[in-house]
N, C-alpha and C positions, 0 to 999 in steps of 0.2 A: 740613390738616383745620383746626388751630388759628387759620389766618389767616381762615378760613370764619366758623368757628363766633365769632370776633371780630367780625363785620363790623357797624357801628353802635354797637359798643359805645365805642369810643376818641372822646373830645370837643376841643374845641379848643383849644388851648396847648400841644397835644404836639411842636408843630412844633419848640421848642429845645432837643428832650433829645438827649442826647448819650453815647454808650459811650467809655467812658475805655480806650484800647487796651491801655494797661499792666496795666490789670484785668480780661483778657477773661472769665475765669472769674468773676467778678462782674459786677453793673450801675452804674455809677455815670452820674448825674445831674445835670444842671443844675436849681439851685432856681428855682423858679419863684411869684413873688411872687402873682401871681393863686392860687393855690392856698392854702388853709388849711394852716397851717405844722407844726400835725402831720399832716398827711397827704404834706405836701409831701415826697416820699421823694426821696434824693439818694445812697442805696446800698442794694441787696441782695442776699445772698448765702446761698448753701446751703453748708454744707461739712460735711464727715465728719470725726471726732475720735475715737481709739477704738473703740467700739462706740455712738457713738451720731451722731447728725446733727443740725445747728445751723442753724435756721432764722432770720435776723437781716434786719430792714428799719430802717436810718437815716431820720430826717426833718429835716428843717429845724426843726422846734419841737421840742415837747417831746412824746415819743408817747403816745396816749393822753388827752391831757389833753381834746380833745374827744369830747362824748359825744354821744347824741341824746334829744330832750327825751322825756320819759316821756306819754304819750296816754293811758293809763289804760284802755284794752282791745287787745287782741290785733289785729285785722282793722287797717289802714291805719298800724300800728305800724312805728318806724324802724329799722334797726340798722345800725353801723359797723363798717368791717371794714379790718385788713391781711390780704393777702392773696399767696398765694405760687401763682400758676399754675405746675403742671409738666409734665413729659412720660410719667409716672406712667399705667400703663394702671388702670382702675375695678378691676380684677380683684386688683391690689397692695394694695388698702387693705378689702378685704372687700366691694366688690360684684359683680356680673356683671361679664363682660367686655366691654370697648369702648362701655362707656355714654355718655362725652363725657369734658369737661375735668377732670381733677382735681387741684384744689386745695386746698390748707393754707389757711384761713382764722382768725384772732383777731379774735372780735365782739364788740360790745356792746351790750345790749339791754336796754331797761327795764321792758318790759311782759310778756315773758312767759320761759317755764323752757325750756330745751330739754338739759335736761342726761340723761346715762345712767341705766335706773335709774329715772326718775322726781325725781332729783337737783335741788336749785337753781341757778341759775345766772345769773339776772337779775341787773343792778346790779356787774357783774363781767367783766371781759375772760377772753376764755377761749377757748379751741383747737377747732376742728372740722375735719374733712375735709368737703369738697362736691364733686359731680359736677355739672358747670356745662354748660349748651348754648346756642347759640342762640335766642331768642324777640324777635321784631319788638314785641311787645305791651309789652315790658319800656323804660323808660326809658333805660337801659344797654347795649339788646340783650343780655343776657343774664339765665338764670334759673337758679336752683339747682331740679335737674329731679323734677319729681313724681313720684312712684308712682300710678299710676290705682288707683283704685276697684277691689276684687276682684282685684286680682293678689298674687303675694305673691314679690318678685325676693329673690334673697340681699340679704343685709344683713348688716354688721358684729356683735359680741354688745354692742358698746355705739352700738346705732343708739338713737335717743330715742324710737323710737316712733312721729312723726309723719312723713306720707304724702310723702317727699323724702329724694333719695339723699345724707343726711347723717350726718355720723358724729359722737360726742361722745365722746371720747376725754379722758383725764387728762393731758397732755402737761405737764410743766411750762413755763410761761410767764411770762416777767419782763421786767417795762418800769424800764427805767430809762434819764433825762436825755432824749438823741434815740432811742435804739433799743427795739425788740422785739423779743426771741427766745424762742423754741418750741427746748426739746428733744429728740429722738423715739430712741428705741432703734431703731439697725440692724436688725436681726432684726426690727422689724414692717415695715418699708420696703426690702426687701432689692431692689428694683430700682431706688433713690435711687443707687448711685453710676454718676456721668455722666451723670445727667438732665437733663433741660435744662429751665431755670426763669425765671420772670419776675415782677415786682414790680408790686402796684396796690394804689393804695386806692380804698375806694367804701364807697356807702350803698347799703343794701337797704332792700325794703319790702315786707311784708305786706299783700298783696292787699286791696283792702279789702272785697269780697266774697268770701271765701276760697274762691275758684274758681282752680283752675289757669289762668297759673302760679301758684303759692300764693305764694314768695317768690321776687322782682325783682331784679336787680342796677339801681336806678332810675337811680342817678348814678355815675358813675366819675370821680372822685377826680384821681386820676393814674396813668400807665402809664410803668414805667421804663423800655423800652426804647423807650416809644412807639407801638409798633403790634401787640404781644401778640406777638411772633415769636420768644422762648423763648428768647432768646441768653445767659443764664447758664448755666454747666454746674457741676455739683457735682463739688468736688473737694475731697483730704482738706486739710486746715488746716493752716497753715504754723504 
């Protein structure tokens, strides 16, 4: 299913990626000079430690250094993201069951707010849970799943009220040098132990006419595995 959803989402330049057999539960990747340094993933990991889960991606340059330019309007605006696609079920993060690919995304977008309960989060890197599906209308082949008008699916308490399968929890998120980290209590994602994962950097774009798909993965910068096969395994930190 993951491979099918990802069809068309991978760009040229992934052929040089490789997995480090000595670190089978993380994903280590060769640098690629064709990718912007701040999005050129060199390692992605998800580990559990005590009662927390820690999501980490390391890049060739300074994590978070590149941000999208403001456009002054919502429609057509850009989003940059560090993403961890997982094998979690959408029901494990507060949505209905079996909705699509569950991913944690750390995003930056200067033109709109999508924090929970009317909060402000533009112009700052912040985390989201998103549920993704294949859509050939999107340049990167994937979209954040739309909520059709008139429907009322199950959504988490921190759903920001936009017509998308997106959640806006306030998980601690840290940028330091070449790494971005997100820390989440294990109690909130009990299914994460032993789950599979991957690492992606990408650009998303709000549809210019605000019609479905509302939020497309417009450009995949890099996929850690090269094929979105989710080869990483969540293990306890050593």
